[in-house]
C-alpha atoms as a printed R data frame, in Angstrom:
    type eleno elety resid chain resno        x       y       z
1   ATOM     1    CA   MET     A     1 -119.000 -77.739 -58.079
2   ATOM     2    CA   LYS     A     2 -118.131 -74.808 -55.772
3   ATOM     3    CA   ARG     A     3 -115.681 -72.385 -57.328
4   ATOM     4    CA   LEU     A     4 -113.087 -70.129 -55.820
5   ATOM     5    CA   GLN     A     5 -113.170 -66.613 -57.235
6   ATOM     6    CA   VAL     A     6 -109.954 -64.645 -57.200
7   ATOM     7    CA   THR     A     7 -109.853 -60.957 -58.092
8   ATOM     8    CA   ILE     A     8 -106.553 -59.351 -58.953
9   ATOM     9    CA   ILE     A     9 -106.570 -55.555 -58.922
10  ATOM    10    CA   THR     A    10 -103.858 -54.177 -61.157
11  ATOM    11    CA   ILE     A    11 -103.049 -50.500 -60.763
12  ATOM    12    CA   ILE     A    12 -100.361 -48.636 -62.648
13  ATOM    13    CA   LEU     A    13  -99.895 -45.165 -61.183
14  ATOM    14    CA   THR     A    14  -99.011 -41.781 -62.613
15  ATOM    15    CA   ALA     A    15  -96.632 -39.596 -60.642
16  ATOM    16    CA   SER     A    16  -93.102 -38.338 -60.953
17  ATOM    17    CA   SER     A    17  -91.839 -41.742 -59.844
18  ATOM    18    CA   PHE     A    18  -94.545 -43.765 -61.631
19  ATOM    19    CA   ALA     A    19  -95.848 -44.138 -65.176
20  ATOM    20    CA   GLN     A    20  -97.448 -41.241 -67.015
21  ATOM    21    CA   ASP     A    21 -100.222 -43.460 -68.439
22  ATOM    22    CA   MET     A    22 -102.369 -45.052 -65.775
23  ATOM    23    CA   LEU     A    23 -103.782 -48.531 -66.210
24  ATOM    24    CA   VAL     A    24 -106.324 -49.884 -63.733
25  ATOM    25    CA   ARG     A    25 -107.477 -53.449 -64.127
26  ATOM    26    CA   ILE     A    26 -109.611 -55.803 -62.050
27  ATOM    27    CA   SER     A    27 -108.694 -59.296 -63.097
28  ATOM    28    CA   GLU     A    28 -111.424 -61.750 -62.120
29  ATOM    29    CA   ILE     A    29 -110.328 -65.371 -61.807
30  ATOM    30    CA   GLU     A    30 -112.438 -68.378 -60.914
31  ATOM    31    CA   VAL     A    31 -110.455 -71.266 -59.411
32  ATOM    32    CA   TYR     A    32 -111.673 -74.745 -58.601
33  ATOM    33    CA   PRO     A    33 -111.846 -75.035 -54.768
34  ATOM    34    CA   GLN     A    34 -110.051 -78.380 -54.654
35  ATOM    35    CA   TYR     A    35 -106.945 -76.524 -55.833
36  ATOM    36    CA   LEU     A    36 -107.211 -73.756 -53.177
37  ATOM    37    CA   LYS     A    37 -104.192 -74.792 -51.096
38  ATOM    38    CA   GLU     A    38 -102.009 -75.440 -54.129
39  ATOM    39    CA   TYR     A    39 -103.097 -72.244 -55.874
40  ATOM    40    CA   LEU     A    40 -102.344 -70.112 -52.830
41  ATOM    41    CA   ALA     A    41  -98.870 -71.635 -52.615
42  ATOM    42    CA   PHE     A    42  -98.192 -70.575 -56.206
43  ATOM    43    CA   ALA     A    43  -99.655 -67.102 -55.565
44  ATOM    44    CA   ASN     A    44  -97.583 -66.570 -52.419
45  ATOM    45    CA   GLU     A    45  -94.407 -67.656 -54.166
46  ATOM    46    CA   VAL     A    46  -94.850 -65.331 -57.135
47  ATOM    47    CA   ASP     A    47  -95.717 -62.510 -54.729
48  ATOM    48    CA   ARG     A    48  -92.548 -63.006 -52.675
49  ATOM    49    CA   LEU     A    49  -90.177 -63.419 -55.626
50  ATOM    50    CA   SER     A    50  -91.653 -60.477 -57.530
51  ATOM    51    CA   MET     A    51  -91.230 -58.128 -54.553
52  ATOM    52    CA   GLU     A    52  -87.684 -59.366 -53.900
53  ATOM    53    CA   ARG     A    53  -86.393 -59.318 -57.479
54  ATOM    54    CA   GLU     A    54  -88.358 -56.681 -59.404
55  ATOM    55    CA   PRO     A    55  -87.871 -53.000 -58.533
56  ATOM    56    CA   GLY     A    56  -90.830 -52.101 -60.762
57  ATOM    57    CA   VAL     A    57  -93.233 -54.221 -58.727
58  ATOM    58    CA   VAL     A    58  -94.386 -51.767 -56.068
59  ATOM    59    CA   CYS     A    59  -96.914 -54.034 -54.376
60  ATOM    60    CA   LEU     A    60  -98.349 -57.526 -54.586
61  ATOM    61    CA   PHE     A    61 -100.683 -57.965 -51.631
62  ATOM    62    CA   PRO     A    62 -102.882 -61.086 -51.467
63  ATOM    63    CA   MET     A    63 -105.900 -61.092 -49.120
64  ATOM    64    CA   GLN     A    64 -108.795 -63.386 -48.187
65  ATOM    65    CA   SER     A    65 -112.311 -62.243 -47.344
66  ATOM    66    CA   ALA     A    66 -113.108 -62.410 -43.633
67  ATOM    67    CA   GLU     A    67 -116.611 -63.635 -44.514
68  ATOM    68    CA   ASP     A    68 -115.647 -66.223 -47.141
69  ATOM    69    CA   SER     A    69 -112.096 -67.551 -47.285
70  ATOM    70    CA   THR     A    70 -112.612 -68.670 -50.876
71  ATOM    71    CA   GLN     A    71 -112.791 -65.020 -51.927
72  ATOM    72    CA   ILE     A    72 -109.243 -63.869 -52.672
73  ATOM    73    CA   ARG     A    73 -108.069 -60.370 -53.564
74  ATOM    74    CA   ILE     A    74 -104.526 -59.559 -54.705
75  ATOM    75    CA   LEU     A    75 -103.588 -55.891 -54.896
76  ATOM    76    CA   GLU     A    76 -100.973 -55.404 -57.626
77  ATOM    77    CA   ILE     A    77  -99.180 -52.117 -58.256
78  ATOM    78    CA   TYR     A    78  -96.458 -51.567 -60.859
79  ATOM    79    CA   ALA     A    79  -94.219 -48.550 -61.340
80  ATOM    80    CA   SER     A    80  -94.865 -48.429 -65.099
81  ATOM    81    CA   GLN     A    81  -96.291 -50.254 -68.099
82  ATOM    82    CA   GLU     A    82  -92.771 -51.465 -68.830
83  ATOM    83    CA   ALA     A    83  -92.486 -52.835 -65.295
84  ATOM    84    CA   TYR     A    84  -95.746 -54.735 -65.755
85  ATOM    85    CA   GLN     A    85  -94.624 -56.215 -69.086
86  ATOM    86    CA   SER     A    86  -91.304 -57.213 -67.550
87  ATOM    87    CA   HIS     A    87  -93.153 -58.842 -64.654
88  ATOM    88    CA   ILE     A    88  -95.401 -61.033 -66.781
89  ATOM    89    CA   GLN     A    89  -92.364 -62.215 -68.762
90  ATOM    90    CA   SER     A    90  -90.358 -63.105 -65.648
91  ATOM    91    CA   ALA     A    91  -89.520 -66.740 -64.924
92  ATOM    92    CA   HIS     A    92  -91.374 -66.735 -61.586
93  ATOM    93    CA   PHE     A    93  -94.557 -65.327 -63.130
94  ATOM    94    CA   GLN     A    94  -94.407 -67.811 -66.006
95  ATOM    95    CA   LYS     A    95  -94.029 -70.621 -63.468
96  ATOM    96    CA   TYR     A    96  -97.138 -69.330 -61.664
97  ATOM    97    CA   LYS     A    97  -99.090 -68.945 -64.890
98  ATOM    98    CA   GLN     A    98  -98.231 -72.355 -66.305
99  ATOM    99    CA   GLY     A    99  -98.575 -74.106 -62.962
100 ATOM   100    CA   THR     A   100 -102.079 -72.765 -62.281
101 ATOM   101    CA   LEU     A   101 -103.648 -73.047 -65.746
102 ATOM   102    CA   HIS     A   102 -105.584 -76.188 -64.811
103 ATOM   103    CA   MET     A   103 -106.765 -74.564 -61.566
104 ATOM   104    CA   VAL     A   104 -108.427 -71.586 -63.253
105 ATOM   105    CA   LYS     A   105 -111.928 -72.016 -64.676
106 ATOM   106    CA   ASN     A   106 -112.605 -68.478 -65.964
107 ATOM   107    CA   LEU     A   107 -110.561 -65.314 -66.425
108 ATOM   108    CA   ASN     A   108 -111.916 -61.806 -67.065
109 ATOM   109    CA   LEU     A   109 -109.751 -58.674 -67.390
110 ATOM   110    CA   PRO     A   110 -111.967 -55.554 -67.418
111 ATOM   111    CA   ASP     A   111 -110.060 -52.268 -67.593
112 ATOM   112    CA   MET     A   112 -111.137 -49.602 -65.095
113 ATOM   113    CA   ILE     A   113 -110.923 -45.798 -65.025
114 ATOM   114    CA   PRO     A   114 -109.650 -44.342 -61.717
115 ATOM   115    CA   LEU     A   115 -111.910 -41.683 -60.213
116 ATOM   116    CA   ASP     A   116 -109.246 -39.744 -58.310
117 ATOM   117    CA   PRO     A   117 -105.670 -40.454 -59.412
118 ATOM   118    CA   GLU     A   118 -104.273 -37.472 -57.469
119 ATOM   119    CA   THR     A   119 -105.471 -38.856 -54.151
120 ATOM   120    CA   MET     A   120 -104.143 -42.267 -55.164
121 ATOM   121    CA   LYS     A   121 -100.665 -40.774 -55.521
122 ATOM   122    CA   GLN     A   122 -100.892 -39.363 -52.002
123 ATOM   123    CA   ILE     A   123 -101.324 -42.891 -50.622
124 ATOM   124    CA   PHE     A   124  -97.802 -43.783 -51.722
125 ATOM   125    CA   ILE     A   125  -96.312 -40.450 -50.680
126 ATOM   126    CA   LYS     A   126  -97.784 -40.999 -47.223
127 ATOM   127    CA   ARG     A   127  -96.645 -44.612 -47.111
128 ATOM   128    CA   GLN     A   128  -93.120 -43.587 -48.078
129 ATOM   129    CA   SER     A   129  -93.110 -41.072 -45.228
130 ATOM   130    CA   MET     A   130  -94.377 -43.708 -42.791
131 ATOM   131    CA   THR     A   131  -91.695 -46.149 -43.893
132 ATOM   132    CA   THR     A   132  -89.000 -43.510 -43.457
133 ATOM   133    CA   ASN     A   133  -90.274 -42.753 -39.955
134 ATOM   134    CA   GLN     A   134  -90.122 -46.440 -39.090
135 ATOM   135    CA   GLN     A   135  -86.423 -46.674 -39.887
136 ATOM   136    CA   THR     A   136  -84.520 -47.551 -36.756
137 ATOM   137    CA   PHE     A   137  -82.607 -45.056 -34.674
138 ATOM   138    CA   GLU     A   138  -79.644 -47.445 -34.845
139 ATOM   139    CA   ALA     A   139  -79.293 -46.612 -38.553
140 ATOM   140    CA   LEU     A   140  -77.858 -43.239 -37.466
141 ATOM   141    CA   ASN     A   141  -74.798 -45.004 -36.020
142 ATOM   142    CA   SER     A   142  -74.721 -42.242 -33.421
143 ATOM   143    CA   ALA     A   143  -72.480 -42.314 -30.365
144 ATOM   144    CA   TRP     A   144  -75.049 -40.204 -28.512
145 ATOM   145    CA   PRO     A   145  -78.087 -41.659 -26.704
146 ATOM   146    CA   LYS     A   146  -81.574 -41.438 -28.157
147 ATOM   147    CA   GLY     A   147  -83.104 -40.614 -24.783
148 ATOM   148    CA   GLU     A   148  -86.748 -40.760 -23.734
149 ATOM   149    CA   PRO     A   149  -89.827 -39.225 -25.386
150 ATOM   150    CA   ASN     A   150  -89.450 -35.465 -25.117
151 ATOM   151    CA   PRO     A   151  -91.418 -33.999 -22.163
152 ATOM   152    CA   TYR     A   152  -91.739 -30.820 -24.238
153 ATOM   153    CA   GLY     A   153  -93.388 -32.785 -27.044
154 ATOM   154    CA   LYS     A   154  -96.434 -30.487 -27.102
155 ATOM   155    CA   TYR     A   155  -94.164 -27.857 -28.639
156 ATOM   156    CA   PHE     A   156  -93.053 -30.197 -31.454
157 ATOM   157    CA   THR     A   157  -94.588 -31.450 -34.686
158 ATOM   158    CA   GLY     A   158  -93.733 -35.159 -34.835
159 ATOM   159    CA   GLN     A   159  -91.796 -37.328 -32.391
160 ATOM   160    CA   SER     A   160  -88.658 -36.206 -30.589
161 ATOM   161    CA   TYR     A   161  -86.546 -37.572 -27.739
162 ATOM   162    CA   LEU     A   162  -84.449 -35.939 -25.024
163 ATOM   163    CA   ALA     A   163  -81.321 -37.128 -23.182
164 ATOM   164    CA   ASP     A   164  -79.370 -35.279 -20.485
165 ATOM   165    CA   VAL     A   165  -75.676 -35.897 -21.268
166 ATOM   166    CA   GLY     A   166  -74.353 -33.850 -18.361
167 ATOM   167    CA   GLY     A   167  -72.738 -30.461 -17.839
168 ATOM   168    CA   GLY     A   168  -75.908 -28.621 -18.814
169 ATOM   169    CA   VAL     A   169  -75.870 -30.212 -22.273
170 ATOM   170    CA   MET     A   170  -78.967 -31.944 -23.681
171 ATOM   171    CA   ASN     A   171  -79.117 -34.239 -26.677
172 ATOM   172    CA   VAL     A   172  -82.276 -33.950 -28.812
173 ATOM   173    CA   THR     A   173  -83.208 -36.632 -31.335
174 ATOM   174    CA   PHE     A   174  -85.789 -35.921 -34.058
175 ATOM   175    CA   GLU     A   175  -87.574 -38.491 -36.199
176 ATOM   176    CA   PRO     A   176  -87.902 -37.585 -39.918
177 ATOM   177    CA   ARG     A   177  -90.117 -34.484 -40.444
178 ATOM   178    CA   CYS     A   178  -90.103 -33.694 -36.737
179 ATOM   179    CA   ARG     A   179  -89.437 -30.061 -35.826
180 ATOM   180    CA   ASN     A   180  -90.085 -27.773 -32.894
181 ATOM   181    CA   ASN     A   181  -92.355 -24.722 -32.939
182 ATOM   182    CA   TRP     A   182  -91.110 -21.268 -33.624
183 ATOM   183    CA   HIS     A   183  -89.652 -20.035 -30.351
184 ATOM   184    CA   VAL     A   184  -87.500 -17.345 -28.756
185 ATOM   185    CA   HIS     A   185  -84.801 -17.561 -26.090
186 ATOM   186    CA   HIS     A   186  -84.941 -14.379 -24.035
187 ATOM   187    CA   GLY     A   187  -81.753 -13.272 -22.336
188 ATOM   188    CA   GLN     A   188  -79.610 -16.207 -23.458
189 ATOM   189    CA   VAL     A   189  -77.798 -17.636 -26.483
190 ATOM   190    CA   GLN     A   190  -78.660 -21.194 -27.537
191 ATOM   191    CA   VAL     A   191  -75.930 -23.293 -29.165
192 ATOM   192    CA   LEU     A   192  -76.786 -26.212 -31.457
193 ATOM   193    CA   ILE     A   193  -74.218 -28.840 -32.496
194 ATOM   194    CA   CYS     A   194  -75.366 -31.440 -35.028
195 ATOM   195    CA   VAL     A   195  -73.929 -34.841 -34.141
196 ATOM   196    CA   ALA     A   196  -75.873 -37.195 -36.449
197 ATOM   197    CA   GLY     A   197  -78.308 -37.204 -39.358
198 ATOM   198    CA   ARG     A   198  -79.595 -34.195 -41.283
199 ATOM   199    CA   GLY     A   199  -81.753 -31.303 -40.234
200 ATOM   200    CA   TRP     A   200  -82.590 -27.619 -40.573
201 ATOM   201    CA   TYR     A   201  -82.266 -24.369 -38.626
202 ATOM   202    CA   GLN     A   202  -84.201 -21.259 -39.616
203 ATOM   203    CA   GLU     A   203  -84.557 -17.751 -38.206
204 ATOM   204    CA   TRP     A   204  -87.683 -15.735 -38.888
205 ATOM   205    CA   GLY     A   205  -87.374 -13.872 -42.205
206 ATOM   206    CA   LYS     A   206  -84.221 -15.716 -43.265
207 ATOM   207    CA   GLU     A   207  -83.405 -18.750 -45.415
208 ATOM   208    CA   ALA     A   208  -83.209 -22.132 -43.697
209 ATOM   209    CA   VAL     A   209  -79.702 -23.443 -42.978
210 ATOM   210    CA   PRO     A   210  -78.995 -27.189 -43.460
211 ATOM   211    CA   MET     A   211  -77.398 -28.977 -40.527
212 ATOM   212    CA   THR     A   212  -75.160 -32.032 -40.863
213 ATOM   213    CA   PRO     A   213  -72.666 -33.569 -38.410
214 ATOM   214    CA   GLY     A   214  -70.236 -30.878 -37.304
215 ATOM   215    CA   THR     A   215  -72.546 -27.914 -37.986
216 ATOM   216    CA   VAL     A   216  -72.512 -25.469 -35.063
217 ATOM   217    CA   ILE     A   217  -75.022 -22.632 -34.751
218 ATOM   218    CA   ALA     A   218  -75.142 -19.984 -32.021
219 ATOM   219    CA   ILE     A   219  -78.671 -18.565 -31.946
220 ATOM   220    CA   PRO     A   220  -78.783 -14.936 -30.793
221 ATOM   221    CA   ALA     A   221  -80.998 -14.043 -27.882
222 ATOM   222    CA   GLU     A   222  -84.426 -12.720 -28.961
223 ATOM   223    CA   ALA     A   223  -84.206 -14.392 -32.407
224 ATOM   224    CA   LYS     A   224  -87.416 -16.175 -33.427
225 ATOM   225    CA   HIS     A   225  -86.401 -19.520 -34.905
226 ATOM   226    CA   TRP     A   226  -87.005 -23.268 -35.220
227 ATOM   227    CA   HIS     A   227  -84.930 -26.394 -35.826
228 ATOM   228    CA   GLY     A   228  -85.720 -29.976 -36.738
229 ATOM   229    CA   ALA     A   229  -85.132 -32.990 -38.965
230 ATOM   230    CA   ALA     A   230  -85.114 -33.243 -42.751
231 ATOM   231    CA   LYS     A   231  -88.084 -34.932 -44.423
232 ATOM   232    CA   ASP     A   232  -86.244 -38.192 -45.030
233 ATOM   233    CA   ALA     A   233  -83.691 -38.405 -42.219
234 ATOM   234    CA   TRP     A   234  -83.340 -38.674 -38.475
235 ATOM   235    CA   PHE     A   235  -81.543 -35.752 -36.851
236 ATOM   236    CA   GLN     A   236  -79.650 -35.349 -33.609
237 ATOM   237    CA   HIS     A   237  -78.145 -32.253 -32.047
238 ATOM   238    CA   LEU     A   238  -76.606 -31.244 -28.742
239 ATOM   239    CA   THR     A   239  -77.830 -28.032 -27.206
240 ATOM   240    CA   TYR     A   240  -76.815 -25.770 -24.324
241 ATOM   241    CA   HIS     A   241  -77.145 -22.104 -23.347
242 ATOM   242    CA   ARG     A   242  -74.461 -19.485 -22.771
243 ATOM   243    CA   ASP     A   243  -74.389 -15.775 -21.929
244 ATOM   244    CA   VAL     A   244  -77.392 -16.419 -19.708
245 ATOM   245    CA   GLN     A   245  -78.836 -13.263 -18.147
246 ATOM   246    CA   ASP     A   246  -80.963 -12.928 -15.026
247 ATOM   247    CA   GLY     A   247  -84.574 -13.699 -15.842
248 ATOM   248    CA   ALA     A   248  -83.700 -15.683 -18.984
249 ATOM   249    CA   SER     A   249  -86.622 -17.679 -20.391
250 ATOM   250    CA   ASN     A   250  -87.962 -19.566 -23.415
251 ATOM   251    CA   GLU     A   251  -91.085 -18.454 -25.262
252 ATOM   252    CA   TRP     A   252  -92.840 -21.100 -27.373
253 ATOM   253    CA   LEU     A   253  -94.825 -19.815 -30.339
254 ATOM   254    CA   GLU     A   254  -96.824 -21.228 -33.258
255 ATOM   255    CA   PRO     A   255  -95.928 -24.512 -35.082
256 ATOM   256    CA   VAL     A   256  -93.883 -24.402 -38.285
257 ATOM   257    CA   SER     A   257  -96.477 -24.861 -41.028
258 ATOM   258    CA   ASP     A   258  -96.284 -27.653 -43.592
259 ATOM   259    CA   GLU     A   259  -96.218 -24.944 -46.270
260 ATOM   260    CA   ILE     A   260  -92.968 -23.538 -44.890
261 ATOM   261    CA   TYR     A   261  -91.427 -26.916 -44.059
262 ATOM   262    CA   ASP     A   262  -92.274 -28.631 -47.339
263 ATOM   263    CA   ARG     A   263  -90.488 -25.904 -49.335
264 ATOM   264    CA   LEU     A   264  -87.168 -27.067 -47.910
265 ATOM   265    CA   LYS     A   265  -85.111 -29.256 -50.244
């Protein structure tokens, strides 16, 4: 009789937001193939309910091999040992366990030792950043337009947008972590008015200044500076120039390094 083999990878992470003691487990399950459709229905249900109802369940991600659909992998990640114990005692997991007992031929639970837990943590830090960046612009509830992709994007780290709102005023929208390069306005004062979200302004050699709706900053001519979004928030500001002298210009300089940016809290 052909058997379906299911492998469940259980990873419990260490990080400030995860458990201090890491548990890695590859659970190997053999399932009779005649129960494949029924088993997958149980597995999908417990996956969906666990993600919806259990904050400590970080990920349950079932997959099938492209070469052999009977080969199933389910990536499981829990925030802590306590979260895992709570999960296996939940009503939806117990329903899955009791409902699939007759479908499972063999079960093996070998514990594993992770080779590089530090890099593993970075996966979730990166994913969190990606998720933040994917939040919709509409979440800002801004009265100002998002605009089009910024034609000066080569002078920015990350994605920004530009909208001409008239009267010499431009609206700039920054996705989370987006910021412009260090730059200087020669012979003119730049004014920034934050209208939505959270961001930063910093002059060379000085502490960064947080910007929230209503913050107004007049940047002196010849001051080397940058401005951009916070790590976890969209940011929108109006900008215009005043006290413009003959021959006024902008000078774009080097990008703001991650070392400088990531120090901001």
